[in-house]
FIMAR-490050 format. One record per residue (C-alpha): x, y, z; residue number from 0; residue in one letter. Coordinates in steps of 0.001 Angstrom, whole numbers, plus 500000, padded with zeros to 6 digits. Layout:
% FIMAR-490050
((X,Y,Z),NUM,'a')
...
% end
This chain:
% FIMAR-490050
((524911,486985,507613),0,'x')
((524284,483502,507294),1,'x')
((521816,481360,509098),2,'x')
((524744,478719,510095),3,'x')
((526507,481225,511760),4,'x')
((523659,481562,514602),5,'x')
((522428,478178,514511),6,'x')
((524354,475500,516243),7,'x')
((523726,472008,517381),8,'x')
((523833,472541,521027),9,'x')
((520840,474951,521024),10,'x')
((518611,472315,519263),11,'x')
((515448,470477,520116),12,'x')
((514910,467812,518160),13,'x')
((511904,466559,520313),14,'x')
((510209,468877,522120),15,'x')
((508140,467733,525239),16,'x')
((505820,470536,525844),17,'x')
((502235,470161,524799),18,'x')
((501265,474167,524860),19,'x')
((502612,477666,524241),20,'x')
((503701,478347,527925),21,'x')
((505887,475047,528150),22,'x')
((507057,475372,524982),23,'x')
((508295,478642,525338),24,'x')
((509682,477810,529219),25,'x')
((511732,474561,527494),26,'x')
((513031,476493,524799),27,'x')
((514338,479371,527297),28,'x')
((515699,476623,529554),29,'x')
((517788,475313,526965),30,'x')
((518798,479035,526171),31,'x')
((519818,479572,529912),32,'x')
((521792,476133,530099),33,'x')
((524073,476984,526812),34,'x')
((524686,480282,528349),35,'x')
((522984,482167,525516),36,'x')
((520441,483635,528335),37,'x')
((521448,485150,531692),38,'x')
((518143,486015,533401),39,'x')
((515671,483350,532739),40,'x')
((512668,485285,533917),41,'x')
((513256,488563,532428),42,'x')
((514032,486415,529133),43,'x')
((510844,484705,528715),44,'x')
((508714,488301,529764),45,'x')
((510441,489701,526877),46,'x')
((509338,486378,524807),47,'x')
((505508,487130,526044),48,'x')
((505836,490968,525594),49,'x')
((506369,490338,522146),50,'x')
((503645,487340,521542),51,'x')
((500972,490015,523204),52,'x')
((501561,492397,520353),53,'x')
((501010,489988,518227),54,'x')
((501535,486062,517617),55,'x')
((505002,485307,516264),56,'x')
((503396,481465,514833),57,'x')
((503435,482700,511527),58,'x')
((501318,480083,509727),59,'x')
((502298,476584,507902),60,'x')
((503264,475045,511461),61,'x')
((506089,477649,512156),62,'x')
((506806,479663,514826),63,'x')
((509435,482591,515409),64,'x')
((509568,483987,518739),65,'x')
((512363,486622,518996),66,'x')
((513627,489276,521668),67,'x')
((516779,491250,522370),68,'x')
((517285,492546,525563),69,'x')
((519797,493079,528434),70,'x')
((519324,489429,529482),71,'x')
((520805,487882,526040),72,'x')
((524423,487345,526111),73,'x')
((525016,486597,522138),74,'x')
((522970,486258,518900),75,'x')
((521551,482632,518010),76,'x')
((518750,481097,516743),77,'x')
((517469,477999,518578),78,'x')
((515643,475513,516595),79,'x')
((513153,473250,518044),80,'x')
((510846,470306,516778),81,'x')
((507307,469060,518012),82,'x')
((506058,465853,516239),83,'x')
((502875,466165,517495),84,'x')
((502648,469975,517024),85,'x')
((501558,472809,519229),86,'x')
((498794,474913,519438),87,'x')
((500577,478160,519495),88,'x')
((497703,481041,518497),89,'x')
((499298,480961,514834),90,'x')
((497881,483416,512405),91,'x')
((496357,480210,510508),92,'x')
((494779,478612,513544),93,'x')
((496827,475182,512714),94,'x')
((499595,473660,515050),95,'x')
((503224,474718,515284),96,'x')
((505863,472315,514305),97,'x')
((508873,474021,513859),98,'x')
((510289,476617,516115),99,'x')
((512872,478946,515233),100,'x')
((513683,481228,518572),101,'x')
((515968,484256,517545),102,'x')
((517463,486152,520307),103,'x')
((520227,489152,520265),104,'x')
((521772,491204,522683),105,'x')
((520744,494909,523817),106,'x')
((523830,496208,522452),107,'x')
((523755,494497,518855),108,'x')
((522493,495813,515608),109,'x')
((519864,494257,513835),110,'x')
((520819,491006,513655),111,'x')
((517878,489119,515063),112,'x')
((515856,491382,512276),113,'x')
((518084,490267,509630),114,'x')
((517878,486412,510913),115,'x')
((514051,486804,510828),116,'x')
((513926,487973,507183),117,'x')
((516332,485467,505982),118,'x')
((514506,482520,507683),119,'x')
((510980,483965,506321),120,'x')
((512655,483835,502671),121,'x')
((514047,480487,503310),122,'x')
((510911,478960,504772),123,'x')
((508749,480400,501833),124,'x')
((510371,476935,500469),125,'x')
((507707,474387,501003),126,'x')
((509772,471817,500084),127,'x')
((512375,473276,502896),128,'x')
((509855,473135,505364),129,'x')
((508943,469603,504904),130,'x')
((512391,468329,504970),131,'x')
((512846,470255,508472),132,'x')
((510135,467997,509914),133,'x')
((511688,465046,508907),134,'x')
((515044,465732,510207),135,'x')
((516288,463551,513382),136,'x')
((519521,465349,514124),137,'x')
((521000,468787,514166),138,'x')
((523650,468279,511671),139,'x')
((520721,467580,509379),140,'x')
((519074,470692,510182),141,'x')
((522294,472975,509536),142,'x')
((522652,470824,506192),143,'x')
((519400,471445,504956),144,'x')
((519812,475649,505789),145,'x')
((523377,475782,504037),146,'x')
((521837,473870,500853),147,'x')
((518887,476443,500898),148,'x')
((521112,479210,501373),149,'x')
((523517,478359,498420),150,'x')
((520669,477770,496383),151,'x')
((518965,481170,497122),152,'x')
((522465,482878,496607),153,'x')
((522829,480637,492945),154,'x')
((519178,482306,492052),155,'x')
((520197,485812,493296),156,'x')
((523410,485726,491324),157,'x')
((521738,484780,488013),158,'x')
((518951,487742,488709),159,'x')
((521621,490068,489186),160,'x')
((523563,489071,485944),161,'x')
((526422,487387,487713),162,'x')
((525844,484120,485980),163,'x')
((527564,483362,482464),164,'x')
((524581,481579,481148),165,'x')
((522565,485120,481483),166,'x')
((524634,487014,479226),167,'x')
((522664,485248,476082),168,'x')
((519324,485890,477874),169,'x')
((517489,489062,476405),170,'x')
((517097,491684,478895),171,'x')
((513771,493895,479627),172,'x')
((513763,496341,481985),173,'x')
((510981,498576,483676),174,'x')
((509397,500251,486307),175,'x')
((506281,499661,488507),176,'x')
((504418,502249,490877),177,'x')
((501063,502890,492266),178,'x')
((499461,505487,494162),179,'x')
((499937,504215,497795),180,'x')
((503181,502389,497166),181,'x')
((502262,499704,499104),182,'x')
((501103,496380,497350),183,'x')
((500254,497010,493511),184,'x')
((503770,498442,493074),185,'x')
((505401,494674,494183),186,'x')
((502991,492363,492891),187,'x')
((503620,493972,489481),188,'x')
((507123,493536,489567),189,'x')
((506687,490193,490703),190,'x')
((504603,489284,488166),191,'x')
((506687,490116,485619),192,'x')
((509628,488841,486931),193,'x')
((508107,485667,487090),194,'x')
((506565,485854,483498),195,'x')
((510031,486639,482435),196,'x')
((511449,483383,483843),197,'x')
((508835,481328,482376),198,'x')
((510022,482697,478479),199,'x')
((513589,482454,479534),200,'x')
((513875,486489,479669),201,'x')
((515613,488135,481962),202,'x')
((513234,490865,483710),203,'x')
((514600,493703,486117),204,'x')
((512095,495864,487644),205,'x')
((512741,499054,489430),206,'x')
((509835,500037,492266),207,'x')
((508770,503677,493139),208,'x')
((506841,502323,496266),209,'x')
((505924,503928,499708),210,'x')
((509396,504188,500832),211,'x')
((510851,505506,497230),212,'x')
((512736,504112,494674),213,'x')
((514165,500330,495206),214,'x')
((516176,498457,492951),215,'x')
((517323,501163,490882),216,'x')
((518149,500535,487143),217,'x')
((521774,501420,485872),218,'x')
((522467,502860,482958),219,'x')
((524439,499843,481679),220,'x')
((521104,497515,482283),221,'x')
((518880,500414,480290),222,'x')
((521429,500792,477481),223,'x')
((521458,496477,477161),224,'x')
((517873,496147,477410),225,'x')
((515725,494863,474401),226,'x')
((513085,497148,475803),227,'x')
((510855,498987,478572),228,'x')
((508032,498147,480595),229,'x')
((506236,500620,482480),230,'x')
((503478,499657,484588),231,'x')
((502545,502697,486874),232,'x')
((499637,504780,487446),233,'x')
((501866,508170,488516),234,'x')
((504831,510004,486981),235,'x')
((508087,508385,486761),236,'x')
((511608,509266,485553),237,'x')
((511465,508697,481979),238,'x')
((514241,510625,479957),239,'x')
((516405,508106,480841),240,'x')
((514558,505457,478425),241,'x')
((514844,507760,475270),242,'x')
((515727,505501,472523),243,'x')
((514096,502249,473625),244,'x')
((511115,500293,472626),245,'x')
((508505,500976,475694),246,'x')
((505484,499922,476870),247,'x')
((503359,502392,478711),248,'x')
((500724,500463,480917),249,'x')
((498517,500886,484025),250,'x')
((500206,499096,487241),251,'x')
((497408,496703,487066),252,'x')
((498326,495342,483895),253,'x')
((501508,494462,485204),254,'x')
((499583,491983,487501),255,'x')
((497441,490448,485430),256,'x')
((499036,491225,482035),257,'x')
((502760,490229,482302),258,'x')
((502942,488171,479284),259,'x')
((501369,490179,477008),260,'x')
((503409,493384,478013),261,'x')
((506562,490939,477882),262,'x')
((505281,490089,474184),263,'x')
((504929,493628,473087),264,'x')
((508549,494080,473348),265,'x')
((509845,490801,472156),266,'x')
((507582,490722,469277),267,'x')
((508405,494427,468198),268,'x')
((504864,495889,468813),269,'x')
((506377,498732,471476),270,'x')
((506862,502106,469840),271,'x')
((510009,503711,470459),272,'x')
((509947,506214,473107),273,'x')
((512002,509937,472558),274,'x')
((512238,512442,475016),275,'x')
((511948,516096,474212),276,'x')
((515096,517567,473729),277,'x')
((513776,520933,475494),278,'x')
((512850,519643,478963),279,'x')
((513114,516020,478694),280,'x')
((509652,514945,480354),281,'x')
((507623,511952,479716),282,'x')
((504565,514531,478824),283,'x')
((506551,516149,475698),284,'x')
((507684,513048,474755),285,'x')
((507164,512235,470833),286,'x')
((506783,508961,471613),287,'x')
((504180,507373,469567),288,'x')
((502685,505153,472140),289,'x')
((500874,508044,474291),290,'x')
((498130,507278,476258),291,'x')
((494328,508423,475683),292,'x')
((492747,511565,476984),293,'x')
((491056,509694,479921),294,'x')
((494242,507534,480524),295,'x')
((496453,511115,480624),296,'x')
((493732,512976,483235),297,'x')
((493630,509734,485411),298,'x')
((497574,509705,485395),299,'x')
((497767,513292,486561),300,'x')
((495173,512985,488936),301,'x')
((496636,510150,490426),302,'x')
((500082,511662,490693),303,'x')
((498682,514693,492650),304,'x')
((496547,512263,495132),305,'x')
((499918,510238,495654),306,'x')
((501768,513037,497029),307,'x')
((498152,514379,498808),308,'x')
((497514,511055,500845),309,'x')
((500029,511162,503605),310,'x')
((498686,514793,504532),311,'x')
((495022,513399,504570),312,'x')
((496135,510272,506526),313,'x')
((498517,511814,508730),314,'x')
((496352,515107,509469),315,'x')
((493185,513420,509534),316,'x')
((494210,510745,512009),317,'x')
((495817,512994,514325),318,'x')
((492942,515434,514260),319,'x')
((490837,512204,514986),320,'x')
((492705,511299,517783),321,'x')
((492192,514866,519159),322,'x')
((488685,514131,519142),323,'x')
((488937,511077,521299),324,'x')
((490869,513497,523767),325,'x')
((488303,516390,523569),326,'x')
((485638,513676,524218),327,'x')
((487170,511501,526841),328,'x')
((490505,513306,528144),329,'x')
((489250,516884,529382),330,'x')
((487536,518478,526634),331,'x')
((488990,521242,524040),332,'x')
((491040,522907,526601),333,'x')
((493841,520307,527151),334,'x')
((497129,520559,525932),335,'x')
((497069,517120,524507),336,'x')
((493845,518115,521987),337,'x')
((495341,521475,521297),338,'x')
((498314,519936,520273),339,'x')
((496647,517017,518247),340,'x')
((494513,518955,516582),341,'x')
((496645,521808,515479),342,'x')
((499388,519128,513925),343,'x')
((496329,517466,512247),344,'x')
((494803,520856,511063),345,'x')
((498243,522251,509915),346,'x')
((498752,518870,508009),347,'x')
((495123,519207,506290),348,'x')
((495768,522676,505223),349,'x')
((498687,521716,502977),350,'x')
((496220,518641,501118),351,'x')
((494525,520786,498595),352,'x')
((497630,522630,497682),353,'x')
((499596,519730,497325),354,'x')
((497005,518093,495162),355,'x')
((497062,520719,492857),356,'x')
((500811,521070,492778),357,'x')
((502071,517775,491777),358,'x')
((498591,517454,489245),359,'x')
((500547,520665,487779),360,'x')
((503543,519371,488011),361,'x')
((502386,516030,486134),362,'x')
((501234,517801,483155),363,'x')
((503639,520954,482805),364,'x')
((506816,519641,485109),365,'x')
((508871,521743,487659),366,'x')
((507723,525217,486124),367,'x')
((504108,524159,486757),368,'x')
((504672,523217,490477),369,'x')
((504457,526941,492306),370,'x')
((501336,528046,489967),371,'x')
((499527,524566,491020),372,'x')
((500406,524840,494662),373,'x')
((498989,528868,494713),374,'x')
((495985,527951,492564),375,'x')
((495176,524924,495256),376,'x')
((495929,527328,498128),377,'x')
((493428,530098,496604),378,'x')
((490845,527159,496479),379,'x')
((491151,525827,499728),380,'x')
((490477,528854,501932),381,'x')
((487733,531408,501696),382,'x')
((487462,534945,501930),383,'x')
((489368,536220,505124),384,'x')
((492778,537740,506020),385,'x')
((493058,537254,501816),386,'x')
((490523,537899,499097),387,'x')
((490976,534934,497434),388,'x')
((487467,535506,495685),389,'x')
((486115,538061,493303),390,'x')
((482359,537417,495389),391,'x')
((484078,539205,498484),392,'x')
((481364,537816,500418),393,'x')
((482164,534199,500065),394,'x')
((482236,532101,503094),395,'x')
((482918,528870,501423),396,'x')
((486220,527670,499523),397,'x')
((486193,526118,496276),398,'x')
((487456,523106,498137),399,'x')
((488755,519640,496769),400,'x')
((487062,520316,493413),401,'x')
((488199,523633,493135),402,'x')
((491826,522511,493999),403,'x')
((491514,519732,490929),404,'x')
((490358,522644,488338),405,'x')
((493737,524683,489574),406,'x')
((495955,521930,488973),407,'x')
((494671,521276,485700),408,'x')
((494463,524463,484720),409,'x')
((498133,525372,486138),410,'x')
((499757,522525,484208),411,'x')
((498312,523130,481010),412,'x')
((498801,526997,481315),413,'x')
((502315,526053,481996),414,'x')
((502609,523859,478574),415,'x')
((501124,526682,476736),416,'x')
((503820,528931,478058),417,'x')
((505966,526639,476898),418,'x')
((505244,526804,473357),419,'x')
((504678,530406,473241),420,'x')
((508438,530722,474196),421,'x')
((509808,528017,472571),422,'x')
((510825,530107,469426),423,'x')
((512945,532887,471873),424,'x')
((516331,533335,470770),425,'x')
((519056,530969,472573),426,'x')
((520640,533710,474483),427,'x')
((517645,534276,476644),428,'x')
((516798,530659,477547),429,'x')
((517734,531061,481008),430,'x')
((515103,533998,481584),431,'x')
((512220,531075,481093),432,'x')
((512237,528777,484181),433,'x')
((513707,531859,486333),434,'x')
((511427,534959,485208),435,'x')
((508965,534328,482544),436,'x')
((507541,531093,483730),437,'x')
((507128,532192,487563),438,'x')
((505732,535734,486863),439,'x')
((503107,534999,484266),440,'x')
((502439,531194,485689),441,'x')
((501367,533099,489082),442,'x')
((500085,536146,487453),443,'x')
((497350,533916,485265),444,'x')
((496768,531262,487891),445,'x')
((495672,533730,490484),446,'x')
((493334,535501,487817),447,'x')
((491658,532436,486781),448,'x')
((491299,531271,490000),449,'x')
((489882,534963,491701),450,'x')
((487450,536078,488688),451,'x')
((486607,532068,487259),452,'x')
((487075,529082,489682),453,'x')
((486595,530159,492909),454,'x')
((483154,532112,492321),455,'x')
((482066,528882,490484),456,'x')
((483349,525944,492379),457,'x')
((483036,527949,496118),458,'x')
((478782,527552,495359),459,'x')
((479267,523810,493709),460,'x')
((481114,522978,497009),461,'x')
((478825,524687,499385),462,'x')
((475972,522865,497307),463,'x')
((477483,519586,497864),464,'x')
((478280,519720,501323),465,'x')
((474952,521019,502150),466,'x')
((473226,518051,500065),467,'x')
((475481,515804,502183),468,'x')
((474858,516936,505696),469,'x')
((470965,517088,504669),470,'x')
((470515,513465,503190),471,'x')
((467890,511429,504864),472,'x')
((468442,507504,505920),473,'x')
((467342,506442,502510),474,'x')
((469774,508393,500256),475,'x')
((472562,508216,502570),476,'x')
((472151,504186,502518),477,'x')
((472210,504136,498939),478,'x')
((475380,506474,499397),479,'x')
((477207,504101,501329),480,'x')
((476028,501161,499424),481,'x')
((477293,501957,496146),482,'x')
((480781,503596,497771),483,'x')
((481760,500492,499775),484,'x')
((480942,498542,496671),485,'x')
((482936,500564,494550),486,'x')
((486020,499426,496809),487,'x')
((485910,496079,495429),488,'x')
((485028,496387,491458),489,'x')
((489063,497034,490645),490,'x')
((490483,496841,494440),491,'x')
((493146,499528,494043),492,'x')
((491958,500954,490571),493,'x')
((490306,503662,489206),494,'x')
((486834,502660,490475),495,'x')
((488118,502009,493958),496,'x')
((490465,505368,493711),497,'x')
((487125,507168,492828),498,'x')
((485369,506293,495764),499,'x')
((488062,506718,497835),500,'x')
((488899,510331,496665),501,'x')
((484564,511541,497217),502,'x')
((484844,510326,500780),503,'x')
((487962,511563,501737),504,'x')
((487246,514921,499528),505,'x')
((484026,515387,501844),506,'x')
((485748,514990,504762),507,'x')
((488367,516999,503440),508,'x')
((486016,519837,502931),509,'x')
((484534,519419,506591),510,'x')
((486460,517478,508851),511,'x')
((483794,517770,511341),512,'x')
((480628,516832,509213),513,'x')
((478948,513515,510412),514,'x')
((478224,512894,506801),515,'x')
((481795,512809,505736),516,'x')
((482751,510240,508695),517,'x')
((479673,508080,507605),518,'x')
((481021,508022,504003),519,'x')
((484746,507371,504969),520,'x')
((483453,504661,507337),521,'x')
((481440,503104,504346),522,'x')
((484602,502945,502090),523,'x')
((486748,501578,504621),524,'x')
((484395,498859,505156),525,'x')
((484111,498310,501251),526,'x')
((487957,498133,501320),527,'x')
((488260,495896,504051),528,'x')
((486133,493233,503111),529,'x')
((487844,491777,499995),530,'x')
((491082,490894,502081),531,'x')
((488856,489402,505109),532,'x')
((486613,487450,502681),533,'x')
((489733,485797,501094),534,'x')
((491333,485394,504494),535,'x')
((487814,483572,505636),536,'x')
((487646,481280,502579),537,'x')
((491240,480235,502647),538,'x')
((490604,479244,506514),539,'x')
((487226,477532,506657),540,'x')
((487194,476305,503034),541,'x')
((490448,474752,502305),542,'x')
((489198,472131,499459),543,'x')
((488834,475212,497293),544,'x')
((492164,477129,497438),545,'x')
((495483,475999,496342),546,'x')
((498324,475762,498872),547,'x')
((499920,479103,497188),548,'x')
((496348,480910,497904),549,'x')
((496202,479442,501594),550,'x')
((499355,480928,502280),551,'x')
((498533,484264,500757),552,'x')
((495142,484183,502960),553,'x')
((496940,484328,506340),554,'x')
((498731,487479,505446),555,'x')
((495215,488898,504447),556,'x')
((493744,488788,508263),557,'x')
((496477,491361,508732),558,'x')
((496150,493266,505445),559,'x')
((492328,493510,506033),560,'x')
((492440,495014,509567),561,'x')
((494852,497543,507909),562,'x')
((492703,498991,505272),563,'x')
((494974,497331,502315),564,'x')
((492537,496242,499756),565,'x')
((495461,494929,497587),566,'x')
((495868,491785,499212),567,'x')
((492801,490337,497638),568,'x')
((494382,491271,494047),569,'x')
((496103,487608,493870),570,'x')
((492879,485761,494195),571,'x')
((490718,488188,492087),572,'x')
((493300,487833,489291),573,'x')
((493110,483946,489567),574,'x')
((489389,484041,489596),575,'x')
((487683,487201,488677),576,'x')
((484482,485967,487840),577,'x')
((483488,484585,491348),578,'x')
((485961,486586,493468),579,'x')
((485135,490030,492266),580,'x')
((481324,489752,492609),581,'x')
((481406,488222,495872),582,'x')
((483591,491079,497140),583,'x')
((481418,493581,495589),584,'x')
((478026,492440,497175),585,'x')
((479789,491607,500810),586,'x')
((481434,495102,500443),587,'x')
((477853,496608,499631),588,'x')
((476006,494804,502092),589,'x')
((478997,496098,504393),590,'x')
((478398,499978,503026),591,'x')
((474488,499625,503612),592,'x')
((475063,498740,507304),593,'x')
((477383,501763,507759),594,'x')
((474906,503973,506327),595,'x')
((471802,502492,508156),596,'x')
((473622,502343,511247),597,'x')
((474786,505759,510948),598,'x')
((478500,504886,511782),599,'x')
((481044,507416,511408),600,'x')
((484968,507129,511427),601,'x')
((486827,510519,511638),602,'x')
((489853,509368,509955),603,'x')
((490782,508955,506336),604,'x')
((492846,505523,506941),605,'x')
((493353,502953,509123),606,'x')
((491200,500384,508997),607,'x')
((490141,498585,512353),608,'x')
((492864,500044,514188),609,'x')
((491066,503315,514215),610,'x')
((487917,501627,515277),611,'x')
((488466,503691,518768),612,'x')
((487248,506474,516604),613,'x')
((483708,505055,515644),614,'x')
((480545,506893,515979),615,'x')
((479177,509952,515066),616,'x')
((481369,513111,515772),617,'x')
((480708,514161,519411),618,'x')
((478024,511378,519950),619,'x')
((477905,507770,521193),620,'x')
((480581,505065,520532),621,'x')
((479704,502678,517372),622,'x')
((482825,500545,517784),623,'x')
((481039,497397,517872),624,'x')
((478798,498760,515070),625,'x')
((481591,499289,513146),626,'x')
((483194,495779,513488),627,'x')
((480093,494476,512867),628,'x')
((479288,495983,509195),629,'x')
((482912,494864,508478),630,'x')
((482391,491100,509678),631,'x')
((479025,490876,508211),632,'x')
((479762,492200,504496),633,'x')
((483000,489701,504702),634,'x')
((481240,486442,505918),635,'x')
((478683,487591,503418),636,'x')
((481665,487816,500591),637,'x')
((483468,484697,501993),638,'x')
((480526,482694,501858),639,'x')
((479691,483377,498336),640,'x')
((483140,483154,496704),641,'x')
((483807,479759,498809),642,'x')
((480383,477860,497668),643,'x')
((480783,479444,494458),644,'x')
((484078,478056,493990),645,'x')
((484740,473922,492717),646,'x')
((486814,472192,495126),647,'x')
((490266,472006,493706),648,'x')
((492145,468395,493144),649,'x')
((495106,469462,495147),650,'x')
((495422,467954,499009),651,'x')
((494692,470643,501116),652,'x')
((497396,469105,503557),653,'x')
((500003,468857,501256),654,'x')
% end
């Protein structure tokens, strides 16, 4: 679909008369009816306002894209309107709107309006196009500009896909980016590497392993002709296909912060050649001379488990938290809604530690280690009851989160040992190893280790930690929440950030009904929301301190901050770490201290301010306002320090 196919001169208002949002929508709707795009103006306007009430379609930068799809619309169309003076449209950046794109699609149509939104958004990122659109005087000029912009975009896409003959002479580097959550780091690293490659005249193709799975998958031909491979990942990726290629293996943050260094390692011949093991074709058994250090390997294996565990924690934890609201305000613990939500959440939570253990083990020992890891994690997650999982038969506390981590590493390295033990067996019995030897001996050994050693030790440790947390005084609690919240801003998604989150979510997983665990979760969420909010505040109120690109990024950080996505602040931290990171640490620590001081608990492992209705001590009074205040105060502190600290830029903020 091309923009010109749904743009028409008859659906353009080159001089919008309206002076406010209501009149602008009415004026555009009048034209939609007059051109037979809409058959019921009242229903159409209502659908436009329903969408506006969800969240404004004023996306910032002087642009608004109101849109609707319902029975009152006859055909797909994009109406273009231009206001010379600008209209207050409640935009995300608070600035007046000059350009309007009203997108319509019939109820029975496909996702035409979504495709149009995506296409327009991609084109309107170009500030030159926006400025030229503001200067247009006729509909024909508007259509001509979009045709040229699309042609330019298509040419760039063709070059990126290797369709341009000129690219055949460029060296090619391929790679994979992946982070734990797969939300921001993955795609930021991809963009940074591709952008750096263009600067150096090098074609870079990056496969992403994000929250929606593998995207832009590398082809065998691309890998074959590539000069080298860059892996910027915090979790396990498909490695055997890179056998025989020079390969750099680094954390995903290096892909964001050091793309030039990674590319230079490939181009200068500094990368070691990767060799996949012939026996199991796994990354861990690779004979590549470039192996991660001990702590890097531990971190990577742990993060593989955590990345697979997070959906269980978030989904189960939030459903359980919602059930608490139903219990408190919707009729008590016997209502069907509470029983359903609480049971669904508990079922997901029951798999949390087993999945964590299983995928730590799988990261170390590959698929044969998955089952022993899962069983070891299950044994760590339950106390003696129907099953006796502990040599101390009277034990009432499970080994919990820490025991599950231990089970995962033990099961993984146990399988590595079994592989070495059976490495010299005759080829005729090769098929018996994965089907007989590994599962039986793996289960036998992990069960014995968990039963006689790990569970007795870690159940006592887990009980002691839980008791200590629940008996903490206000002073110690404030200190702990301050530290945890501050850690969330040290590397914004890196090891310190993840360590703080894992500590809090681990305490919450061990006892979802614990008031202290809920307070720790609130602290890490406030600490994680401060960086994006701080940058959004800075770019909104101190425009002369930030570049135009940073101001555009700051708009989206309002939404990212609200959703507890810390990574939105990474571009700011990468550009000016000496000012941004200390400012955010201070602001996050202030917010965390207030959470501990006010005893604000949020019994949910994710969600940011979207889960604010849950704020309060479990079973106690609501603390929604205090949760907001802790976030706002911490963000303002960070935003002010950062912005006053930064120097004015020479760039015209209104350009």
